[in-house]
C-alpha positions as CSV (number, residue, x, y, z in Angstrom):
1,M,-0.6,-0.5,-0.1
2,K,2.7,2.5,0.7
3,L,4.4,1.7,-2.4
4,I,1.0,2.2,-4.6
5,I,0.6,5.8,-2.8
6,F,4.4,7.1,-3.1
7,S,4.5,5.7,-6.8
8,V,1.3,8.1,-6.7
9,L,2.8,10.7,-5.3
10,F,6.4,10.8,-7.5
11,C,4.3,11.0,-10.7
12,V,2.3,14.0,-9.4
13,V,5.8,15.8,-8.2
14,T,7.8,15.4,-11.2
15,S,4.4,15.4,-13.8
16,S,4.0,19.4,-11.8
17,P,6.4,21.0,-14.5
18,S,5.0,19.4,-17.2
19,L,2.0,20.6,-17.1
20,D,2.9,24.0,-16.4
21,W,4.8,23.9,-19.6
22,I,1.7,23.0,-20.7
23,K,-0.6,26.0,-18.6
24,F,1.6,28.1,-20.1
25,K,2.2,27.4,-24.1
26,R,-2.0,27.5,-24.0
27,S,-2.4,30.2,-21.9
28,F,0.3,32.0,-24.2
29,N,-0.2,30.5,-27.3
30,K,3.1,29.5,-27.4
31,N,4.3,27.6,-30.5
32,Y,7.8,26.9,-31.3
33,K,9.8,26.3,-34.9
34,T,11.8,23.6,-33.7
35,G,11.9,20.8,-31.7
36,A,15.3,22.2,-30.7
37,E,13.8,26.0,-29.6
38,E,11.5,24.6,-28.0
39,A,13.4,22.0,-25.8
40,E,15.4,25.0,-24.9
41,R,12.5,27.3,-24.4
42,K,10.9,24.9,-21.7
43,Q,14.9,24.9,-19.9
44,I,14.5,28.7,-19.3
45,F,11.0,28.5,-18.4
46,L,11.7,25.1,-15.5
47,E,14.9,27.7,-14.2
48,N,12.6,30.7,-14.3
49,V,9.6,28.5,-12.6
50,N,12.3,27.6,-9.9
51,R,13.6,30.9,-9.5
52,I,9.9,32.3,-8.1
53,R,9.1,29.5,-5.7
54,D,11.8,29.9,-4.2
55,Y,11.6,33.4,-4.1
56,E,7.8,32.9,-2.3
57,R,9.5,30.9,0.2
58,A,12.2,32.5,1.0
59,H,10.3,36.0,1.5
60,P,6.8,34.1,2.6
61,N,5.9,38.0,3.5
62,A,7.3,40.4,0.3
63,T,5.1,42.7,-0.6
64,F,4.2,41.7,-3.8
65,K,4.4,37.8,-5.6
66,L,6.3,37.0,-8.4
67,G,4.4,35.4,-11.5
68,I,4.4,33.5,-14.6
69,N,3.3,36.2,-17.8
70,H,4.4,35.7,-21.0
71,L,8.0,36.2,-20.9
72,A,8.9,33.4,-18.5
73,D,10.8,31.5,-21.0
74,R,13.1,34.2,-22.0
75,R,16.2,34.2,-20.3
76,I,16.4,38.1,-18.5
77,D,20.2,40.0,-19.2
78,V,20.5,42.9,-17.2
79,N,23.3,43.9,-18.9
80,E,21.3,44.4,-22.1
81,K,19.7,48.2,-23.5
82,N,16.6,48.3,-24.7
83,A,16.5,50.0,-28.9
């Protein structure tokens, strides 16, 4: 019985990032030209989601919330200047 419960919990925990990715793509109508580009964008997205969750855990009483938006699959270069 414990093995079944563990297996179910493991599947739920490990599938959550993929579900977040699918929801993100659907919500923001994201389509990528190649599988390689999608894999890269998914990796960036997952890194950003982890950054958000880490921040929320570290700052539970913050006066603002971080969230997923249409740029969650992009890296932000703080040295980049807008033209």
